[in-house]
N, C-alpha and C positions, 0 to 999 in steps of 0.2 A: 504494500500500500504506500501511498504518498504521504509524507509527513514533513511539514516545513517549520523551521524556527527552533526546534528542540533537538538535542542530540539523541541518537538511538544506540542501543547496545548491540544492534544487529545490522550494521551498515552493509549495503550491497556492494559486492565486488572487491571487498577488502580482506578476503580470507588469507591471502598470502601475507599481507602486512601484519594482520593480527597474529598469525602464527610466528612470524619473526620477532615481533615486539614481545609477545608472551614468553618466548624462550629467553630473550634478553632479561626480562624482569625476573624470571626464575633463577637465572645465573648470577644476577647482581650487576650486570653490565649497565652503566649509566647511558641513557638514551635521550637524544634531543630530536623531537619531531618538528619539522619545519614545513609550512605550507600556507598558501594564501587563505584569506577569509573565505568561508563558505565551501571549502574543499572537503570538510568532514574530519578534521583532525581530532576534535573532541570525541566524536563518535568512535573513531578508531581507538583512541586512548581508553575510553570507557569499556569498549568491547574487550580489549586486551586485559584490562583490570579484572573484569568478570571471568575471563577465560582462565587466568592463573590460579584463581581460588586462594589468594593470599590476602591477609589483612592489608587494606590500603587506605591512605589518606589522600584525598583529592582537594586541592585548593586552586581557585582561579585568581591570579593576581589582579586581573582586570576589575574584579568586584570592589577593590579598595582604591580605585582611581576616581578622580573628579577633575576633568580637564588635565592640567599638568601637575596636579598635586596627588599625593599618595598618603592614605591613612595608615601609617606604619604601626600605630598602637593597636588598631583593630586587626591588622594583618597578623601581628605577633600573637595577640590574644586568640584569634580564630585558629591559628595554626596550633597553638598549645592545647586548645580545647579539642580540636579534631584528633590530634595525635594521641592525647591521653585517653579520651573517651573511647576511641576505636580500639586501642590496645588493651585497655582494662576490660572492655566488653568481650574482646576476642579471648582473653585469658579466663573468662567465666565470671567476672565480677559485674554486678549491676551498677551501672553509672548512667542515670537518666539525665538528659539535657533537654530543657524546654526550648524549642526552636524559636518561639516567639519573643524570647527575652533578648536584650542586647548582649553582645558578645562579652562585655565586661561582667555582666550579671551571670552569664553562663560560666565564665571562668571562676567567679566567686563560688557558685554552687558546686562546681567541679572539685574545687579544693576541699570543700567539706565532705563530698562523697568519697574522695580518694582517702582521706584520713580515717574514715570509719570502715573502709573495706580492706584494702591491702596497702598499707602505708609504706611507700618507698621514700625515705627521708630526703634524698637529694632531689627527687621529683617534687615533693611537697614544698621544700624550701625554695626551689626555683620558681614554682608557681606563685608562692606567697609573695616573694619579693617582686616578681613581674607584675602581679596584680596591683601591689602598692604603688609601683612606679607608673603604671598605666593610668591609674586613677588620679595620680598627682601630676601626670604629664611630664615625668622626669625622663631623662635620657636612659637608653637601654643598652649602652655599650657592653656592660658587664653581663647582663642577663641574656642578651640575644644569643651569644655562643652556647649558653647552657640550654636554651630553648631548642636550638638546632640539634643538640645532642640527644634530646628526649627520645626519638624513635630507637636509636641504638641502645641507650640505657635501659629502656623498658623492654625491648626485645630480649636483651640479656637477662633481665630480672625474671621475666615470664617464660623464658626458654622458647621463644618464638624464633624459628630458624631464619625466616625472611619476611620483611615488611616492605611494602612499596609506598613511596611518597611521590605523588604526581603534582606538579605545579603547572597549571595551564596559563597561557599568555604570559610566559615567564619574562618577556622583555619589559613588562611594566614595572618590574622590580627596579629598573633603572631609576624610576622616579623616587624610590625609597631612599636614594642616596642623600636626599634632602635631610633625612633624619638619621641615616646610618651610612656615611660616606663609603665605608669599607665593606658593605654588605656582601658583595660577591667574593671578596677575599675570605671573609668569615665562612661563608657557605662552602667554598672550595676546600678550605683548610680542615673543615670538619667532615664533609661528605666523603673525602678520599679515604678516611679511616673507618667508615661505618660499614663493617663487614656483614651486618645483618639487615642492611637497608638497600633496596634498589631505588634509584632515583630516575625519574623520567620527567622531562620538561617539554613543553610545546609552545610554539609561538607563530603568530600570523603576520607580524610585521617583519617580513623576511630580511630586509636590510639591517634592521636593528639586531635581530637574532644572529645574523652573519657577523656583525661587528663583535658581539658578545662572545661568540663561540669560536670564531676563526681568526681573530686578531692576536698576534703573538704577545701583545702587551696586556691582554685581558686574563684574569684568573682562570677562566674556564677554557682556555685554549687547549685543544686536544684532550679534553676531559670526557666529552660525550661521544658516543657513536651516533652520527647524524643520519636521520632518515627523512628524506623529503617526500611529503605526501602530494602526489600528483593528482590532477583531475582524472576522472574516470576516462578510460579509452573510449573511442567511438563505438567499438564493439560492445563494451560493458554498458555504455550509456544506452545503446539501442535495446539491449536485453533488459535493462532496468525499466525503461519506459514501457516496453512490450508487456512485461509481467505486471507492472502497475496498472495499465489500462485493462488488461485481462481480468485482474482482481476486481475492478469496478464494473466490468462488463461493457466497456466503452470500445468501440471499433475505430482503430486508427491504422492507416496503411503505412507502409515502409517509407514512402516519400514524405509523409507528414512528420514521421519520427525523425528523419534526416533533417527536415526543416527546423525542428526544435533544437537539435544538437548543433546545427550550424549557427543558430542564433545565440545560444547560451553556453556552448561548449560542454565540457563534462563536469561542471561544478554541481555536486549533488544538491545543494540548496536550491539553485535555480531550476534544476530538473524537477525537483519535488514541487516547487511552486507552480511551474507551468502545468505539471500533471494535475495538481489540485484544481487549478483554475479551469482547465478543460473539462474535468469530471464534474465540478460543482456548478459551473456557469453554463454548461452545455453549449458552448460556443465552438466554432471551428478553430483549428490550430492557427490559421492565418489571423483570425480576429483576435485571439488571445495574444499572439506575438505582437501584433500591431499596436495593442494598447498596454503592453507589459510595462513600459517605462512609466506609465501613469499609475500603476498599481501602488497602493499605499505601502505595501510591504517592501517593494523595490525602492520607493522614494525614501522611506525611513532608513533602510539599510545603506543606500548609497550616500544620502546626505549625512548620515552618521560618520561615514568614512571621510567625506569631503570637509566636514567642519574642523577636522584636526589639522588641515593643511593651511599653509600661509597663503595670502592672496596671490602671490606670484606663482606658487605651485598649482593653485586652482586654475589660474590663467593658462599655464603651460599644459596641464592635462586636458583642458578644454580644447586648446589648439591641436594637441595630439589626436584627440578624438575626431575633430573636424577633418584631419588628414587621413582618417580611416583607422586610427588606432596606433599608428607607428610613424616615426619620422626622425630626422636628425636635428641636433640643436640649432643649426642655422635656419631651419624651417619654423622655429618656435619663437622667434623674436630677435630684435637687434641687440638687446642687452645680453651678450653672450654669457658673462659671468653670472648674471641673475638667472638666466635659463639653466645653467649648469647647477647652481645651488638648488633651484627648484626641482630639477631632475634627481638630484641626490636625495632630497627629502622624499620624493615620490618612490624612490627605490627603497629607502629606509622603511617606509610605511607599507611596502609590499603592493603598491599600486602599479608601478612600472618596473620593467626589467630591461637591462641592456643586452642587446643582441650583437651579432657580428657587424663589423664595419661601422661602428658608431651609431647604430640604429637603436632607438628606444621604443618599447612597445608596451601599451596598456595590457595588463594581464587578463583582466576580466572583460570579455566581449560585451557583456550587458552594460558595463559602465560606458563603453564607447557609444552604444545605442542611446543610453540615457543622456549623455552630454550632447549628442548630436540631435536629440529629440526625435529619433525615428524608431 
């Protein structure tokens, strides 16, 4: 069936990637997933976490961002709550967390629950001091490394052979440098010695992830095995659409399926959205595609991406779209250095990629249609 906007633990056409990632998680190999937005990274990650049947902690760094700011206190508190509650529960101890409460209140309740179940002094002490400093908005230089150690310490205490920690949209932790300038140094220095923890990160801002993981001056240089999540192949996209339409009893011929794929490529989010619109609106493929850029889901998604860009970057990507989605810097304006800086931002945000011979290309074909208005 077609599902838009939420991850699934059973993504289509990803069996090979799920198998590879699952094996890495079992063995303790750190993995970095990289792929543009709407390619299905989170679904691949969640499917792999379910496949390995290991206790896991999943955190999305994006949830703690607001513009260019990062709520480091909430991130640390949420991470501590997730790690502690998951591992205590896996070890057979009852630790109930009320989801409706603020993360600080959850942390306070958790400390009380830990102390009356199976008290681990170093865990309780770390949580106590962290809560105190979070409530008073004090700096966490001393406590953060201890929080990072929690999965390893608790796995050892409870005799858990392997735990998985997954941080989605990892690149947003760059914003946490405002509160913790050496955050990546701390994470690397701790993670490399955690023998009972498998770490997996993912990110959709491809350029930023590339800088974090492939630059020699960065702490995580050559730490992760990198897996790039590609759009579905044309063959897989066709099979996905055919099965989806068959499920709903909608008759679509091969030419119409090719038309959909040519318009949105193999990005699962857009394939699902187009499928849902055809099924629910009972319109022809042509009518749905012709009005797709006006769909509220598309508008919200694309505008959400564009609002993060500088005015110059918006102007450059608009010109690139008018050129058909690709072009050279000389075609994008007279201010060469301004154009280059704009292209660099577009690459960092995973919107544009550099091809051979100095050609730059918009990655998502639907963005091209949206900016061209067709």
